[in-house]
C-alpha positions in Angstrom: 6.1 15.1 17.8 6.0 18.3 15.8 2.2 18.2 15.2 -0.1 21.0 16.4 -3.3 19.3 15.5 -4.7 19.2 19.0 -3.1 22.5 20.1 -5.3 24.3 17.6 -8.3 22.0 17.9 -10.5 24.5 19.7 -9.8 27.1 17.0 -10.4 24.8 14.1 -13.5 23.0 15.4 -16.0 25.8 14.5 -14.9 25.5 10.9 -16.4 22.0 10.8 -19.9 23.4 10.9 -19.2 25.9 8.1 -21.0 25.3 4.8 -19.4 25.8 1.4 -20.9 28.7 -0.6 -22.0 27.7 -4.1 -20.0 29.5 -6.8 -17.3 30.5 -4.4 -15.1 27.5 -4.6 -11.5 27.6 -5.7 -8.9 25.0 -6.7 -6.1 24.3 -4.2 -2.9 22.4 -5.0 -2.1 19.4 -2.8 1.4 18.7 -3.9 1.9 15.1 -2.7 -1.5 14.0 -4.0 -0.5 15.2 -7.5 1.9 12.3 -7.8 -1.1 9.9 -8.0 -3.8 9.7 -10.7 -7.3 10.7 -9.9 -8.5 7.1 -9.6 -7.5 6.4 -6.0 -9.3 9.5 -4.9 -12.4 9.3 -7.2 -14.8 7.5 -4.9 -13.8 9.7 -1.9 -14.5 12.7 -4.1 -17.9 11.3 -5.0 -18.7 10.8 -1.3 -17.7 14.4 -0.6 -19.8 15.6 -3.6 -22.8 13.8 -2.4 -22.4 15.2 1.1 -22.1 18.7 -0.4 -25.3 18.2 -2.4 -27.0 17.1 0.8 -26.1 20.3 2.5 -23.5 18.9 5.0 -21.0 21.1 6.7 -17.2 20.9 6.2 -16.8 18.2 8.8 -19.6 16.1 7.3 -18.2 16.5 3.8 -14.7 15.3 5.0 -16.3 12.4 7.0 -18.3 11.3 3.9 -15.1 11.2 1.8 -13.4 9.1 4.5 -16.4 6.8 4.8 -16.6 6.2 1.1 -12.9 5.6 0.8 -13.0 3.2 3.8 -16.0 1.3 2.3 -14.0 0.8 -0.9 -11.1 -0.6 1.1 -13.5 -3.0 2.9 -15.1 -4.2 -0.3 -11.7 -4.9 -2.0 -10.4 -6.8 1.1 -13.6 -8.8 1.2 -13.1 -9.7 -2.5 -9.5 -10.8 -1.7 -10.6 -13.0 1.2 -13.4 -14.4 -0.9 -11.0 -15.4 -3.7 -9.0 -17.2 -1.0 -11.9 -18.7 0.8 -10.7 -22.3 0.2 -7.1 -21.4 0.7 -5.0 -21.2 3.8 -3.5 -17.9 2.4 -6.7 -16.2 3.5 -5.5 -15.9 7.1 -2.3 -13.9 6.4 -4.2 -11.8 3.8 -6.9 -10.9 6.3 -4.3 -10.2 9.0 -2.2 -7.9 6.8 -5.5 -6.0 5.9 -6.4 -5.6 9.6 -3.1 -4.5 11.2 -3.4 -1.1 12.9 -1.6 0.9 10.2 -3.7 -0.7 7.4 -6.9 0.2 9.2 -5.6 3.7 10.0 -4.7 4.3 6.4 -8.2 3.1 5.4 -9.7 5.8 7.6 -8.0 8.9 6.1 -8.2 10.8 2.8 -5.2 9.4 1.0 -4.4 7.6 -2.2 -2.8 5.0 0.1 -6.2 3.7 1.1 -7.0 2.5 -2.4 -3.4 1.5 -3.2 -3.1 -0.8 -0.2 -6.4 -2.5 -0.9 -5.7 -3.1 -4.6 -2.2 -4.4 -3.9 -3.6 -6.9 -1.3 -6.3 -7.9 -3.8 -3.8 -8.3 -6.6 -1.5 -10.6 -4.7 -4.4 -12.5 -3.2 -5.7 -13.3 -6.7 -2.3 -14.5 -7.8 -2.1 -16.8 -4.8 -5.6 -18.1 -5.4 -4.9 -18.8 -9.1 -1.7 -20.6 -8.2 -3.8 -23.1 -6.3 -6.6 -23.3 -8.9 -7.1 -26.7 -10.4 -9.2 -25.5 -13.4 -9.7 -22.2 -15.2 -11.2 -19.5 -13.1 -12.4 -16.7 -15.5 -13.7 -14.3 -12.9 -10.3 -14.5 -11.0 -8.4 -13.9 -14.2 -10.6 -10.9 -15.1 -10.2 -9.6 -11.5 -6.4 -10.0 -11.7 -6.2 -8.0 -14.9 -8.4 -5.2 -13.5 -6.4 -5.2 -10.2 -3.1 -4.9 -12.2 -4.5 -1.8 -14.1 -5.8 -0.2 -10.9 -2.5 -0.9 -9.0 -0.6 1.0 -11.7 -3.1 3.8 -11.6 -2.9 4.0 -7.8 0.9 4.4 -7.6 3.1 3.6 -10.7 6.0 2.5 -8.4 4.1 -0.6 -7.5 4.2 -1.7 -11.1 7.1 -3.8 -10.0 4.6 -6.2 -8.4 3.0 -6.9 -11.8 5.6 -9.6 -12.7 3.7 -11.8 -10.3 1.3 -12.3 -13.2 3.9 -14.7 -14.6 3.3 -17.1 -11.7 -0.3 -17.8 -12.8 -0.2 -21.4 -14.0 -1.4 -22.5 -17.4 -4.2 -24.6 -16.0 -5.7 -21.5 -14.5 -5.8 -19.8 -17.9 -7.2 -22.8 -19.7 -6.3 -21.8 -23.2 -4.1 -23.4 -25.8 -0.4 -22.9 -25.5 -0.1 -20.3 -28.3 -3.2 -18.4 -27.1 -1.9 -18.4 -23.5 1.4 -16.8 -24.6 -0.5 -14.2 -26.7 -2.7 -13.5 -23.7 0.2 -12.9 -21.3 2.2 -10.8 -23.8 -0.9 -8.8 -24.7 -1.8 -8.1 -21.1 1.8 -7.0 -20.2 1.8 -4.8 -23.3 -1.4 -3.2 -22.3 -0.2 -2.7 -18.8 2.9 -1.0 -20.2 0.8 1.4 -22.3 -1.4 2.1 -19.3 1.7 2.8 -17.2 2.9 5.4 -19.7 -0.5 7.0 -19.9 -0.9 7.1 -16.1 2.5 8.7 -15.6 1.7 11.3 -18.2 -1.5 12.3 -16.3 0.0 12.7 -12.9 2.0 15.7 -11.7 5.6 15.7 -10.7 6.2 16.6 -7.1 9.9 17.2 -7.6 9.5 20.9 -8.2 6.6 21.6 -5.8 8.1 19.6 -3.0 10.7 22.3 -2.5 8.1 24.3 -0.4 7.9 21.5 2.2 11.4 20.4 3.1 14.6 22.1 4.3 17.4 22.6 1.8 14.7 22.7 -0.9 16.9 24.7 -3.2 19.2 21.6 -3.4 16.5 19.3 -4.6 16.8 18.9 -8.4 15.7 15.7 -10.0 17.8 16.2 -13.2 21.0 16.9 -11.3 20.4 14.0 -8.9 20.0 11.7 -11.9 23.2 13.0 -13.4 25.0 12.4 -10.0 23.8 8.8 -10.0 24.8 8.2 -13.6 28.2 9.6 -12.9 28.5 7.4 -9.8 26.7 4.1 -10.6 27.7 2.4 -7.4 26.2 5.2 -5.4 22.6 4.1 -5.9 23.4 0.8 -4.3 25.2 2.6 -1.5 22.3 5.0 -0.9 19.9 2.1 -0.6 22.1 0.3 1.9 22.7 3.5 4.0 19.0 4.2 4.0 18.3 0.7 5.3 20.9 1.2 8.0 19.8 4.7 9.0 16.0 4.2 8.9 15.4 0.5 8.9 14.8 0.2 12.6 11.8 2.5 12.2 10.2 0.6 9.3 8.9 -2.3 11.3 6.8 -0.2 13.7 6.2 2.2 10.8 4.6 -0.5 8.7 2.8 -2.5 11.4 1.8 -0.3 14.3 2.2 3.4 13.6 -0.8 5.6 13.0 0.0 7.5 9.8 2.2 10.6 10.2 1.0 11.4 13.7 3.8 9.3 15.2 1.6 7.4 17.6 2.9 3.8 17.9 1.7 0.7 19.7 3.8 -0.5 22.6 6.6 -2.9 21.6 5.1 -6.1 22.9 2.0 -5.6 20.7 4.2 -4.9 17.7 6.1 -8.1 18.3 2.7 -10.0 18.6 1.6 -8.7 15.2 4.9 -9.6 13.5 4.8 -13.2 15.0 1.1 -13.6 14.0 1.8 -12.6 10.4 4.8 -15.0 10.3 2.7 -17.9 11.7 -0.2 -17.2 9.3 2.2 -17.1 6.4 3.7 -20.5 7.3 0.2 -21.9 7.9 -0.7 -21.0 4.3 2.6 -21.9 2.6 3.7 -24.9 0.6 7.4 -25.1 -0.2 7.8 -23.6 -3.6 11.3 -22.0 -4.0 10.7 -20.8 -7.5 7.5 -18.8 -6.7 8.9 -17.8 -3.3 11.9 -16.2 -5.0 9.7 -14.2 -7.4 7.5 -12.9 -4.5 10.4 -11.9 -2.4 12.3 -10.4 -5.3 9.3 -8.3 -6.4 9.0 -7.0 -2.8 12.7 -6.2 -2.5 13.0 -4.5 -5.9 9.9 -2.4 -5.1 11.4 -1.3 -1.8 14.5 -0.2 -3.8 12.3 1.6 -6.3 10.5 3.5 -3.6 13.8 4.6 -2.1 15.1 5.6 -5.5 12.0 7.6 -6.3 12.3 9.5 -3.0 16.0 10.0 -3.6 15.2 11.7 -6.9 12.3 13.8 -5.8 12.6 14.4 -2.1 16.4 14.5 -1.3 19.1 17.1 -1.9 21.5 16.3 -4.6 24.4 14.0 -3.5 22.8 13.2 -0.1 24.1 10.0 1.5 20.6 8.6 2.2 17.1 9.0 0.8 14.8 11.3 2.7 11.0 10.8 3.3 11.0 7.0 3.3 8.2 5.8 5.6 7.1 2.4 6.8 3.6 2.9 5.5 4.9 2.5 2.0 5.6 -1.2 2.7 2.0 -2.2 3.4 1.4 -3.3 -0.2 4.6 -5.4 0.1 3.8 -7.2 3.4 1.7 -10.0 1.8 4.1 -10.9 -1.1 7.1 -10.7 1.2 5.5 -12.9 3.9 4.1 -15.4 1.5 7.4 -15.6 -0.5 9.6 -16.0 2.5 7.3 -18.8 3.8 7.5 -20.6 0.5 11.3 -20.5 0.6 11.7 -22.2 4.0 11.2 -25.9 4.4 8.6 -25.6 7.1 4.8 -25.5 7.3 2.6 -24.8 10.3 -0.3 -27.1 11.1 -3.3 -25.7 12.9 -6.9 -26.6 13.4 -9.3 -24.1 11.8 -10.6 -23.0 15.2 -7.0 -22.2 16.3 -6.4 -20.2 13.1 -9.6 -18.2 13.8 -8.4 -17.5 17.3 -4.8 -16.6 16.3 -5.6 -14.4 13.4 -8.8 -12.9 14.7 -7.5 -12.6 18.2 -4.3 -10.9 17.2 -6.1 -8.4 15.0 -8.7 -7.7 17.6 -6.2 -7.2 20.4 -4.1 -5.0 18.3 -7.0 -2.8 17.2 -8.4 -2.5 20.7 -4.9 -1.6 22.0 -4.6 0.9 19.1 -7.8 2.7 20.2 -6.6 2.8 23.8 -3.1 4.0 22.8 -4.6 6.7 20.5 -6.9 8.0 23.3 -4.2 7.9 25.9 -1.7 9.9 23.7 -4.3 12.5 22.7 -6.3 12.9 25.9 
């Protein structure tokens, strides 16, 4: 659908064996990547630099960057599951990390690879600390680091940071006054870090005009003036965007391979959605207060993503936001599923062997089917 990757494959393939010439490199602008800090791409860049030093060709350099980025994703997910090793939440965490789109995003050069992994790690650490009976220093340190990295990856996901307030006092293990200072101090540092991170990233609002139709009508300042003059319109835009594009977000967040518009068949998509729901109920204990915070953070972040794209990617006064994709919801799947399960008075009982089979089997079947679907579509 609108992609010419494979139509020009024979023409492009020889370029993979080409070798960069020392001293003849140049800086190229990648507009969308400019909206993120350098941190999500740093390790992939290191992998590419190492491959360049080893004398690899262009294909080898790109593959090295992807491999390094994918290894970082794997490491962060392993840490998330290790933090939950004694918790039933580990099943839904592992499943969210292994759905086809998560794996696909971990295999490409994109800030999303790092962002998805850090978001899953952050929420996993909050879940683990909520169940901790005593202070866990390494989890607390990991949670603070994950919060900083999440903001650096994509500032929009700052709206998941309020989950820090769900960490119980017993997990912090300090005196009451010290606990309050610690929480306020951390939130203050995160606020400063957010301002610094946003000051260091580029605005895509101006450069994006080279990528979309009606680009001359995209103006962030005028769009903001329009919303301020019509306060109810922002709510209306979010609702209309849900109605217009919502049916594409479920496959777009669970079973679509990036922007190539290759999607798993509907029965497999349904299987993944059911497996995530079952794994969430298996891990949940009824906790309406915490569940409300998890779901609220996910919903508010969805609205923030829509609002951001409305300001930077959509013509002034348009009825819906343009450019909203299901892949943006991967960092929100875990808090949304966990929060929804906490709100409902139900809990699933399974033997560990059945949990292994359900979660592992669902992920394995989905990934095998993804490979088969990908090959069938392309070849």
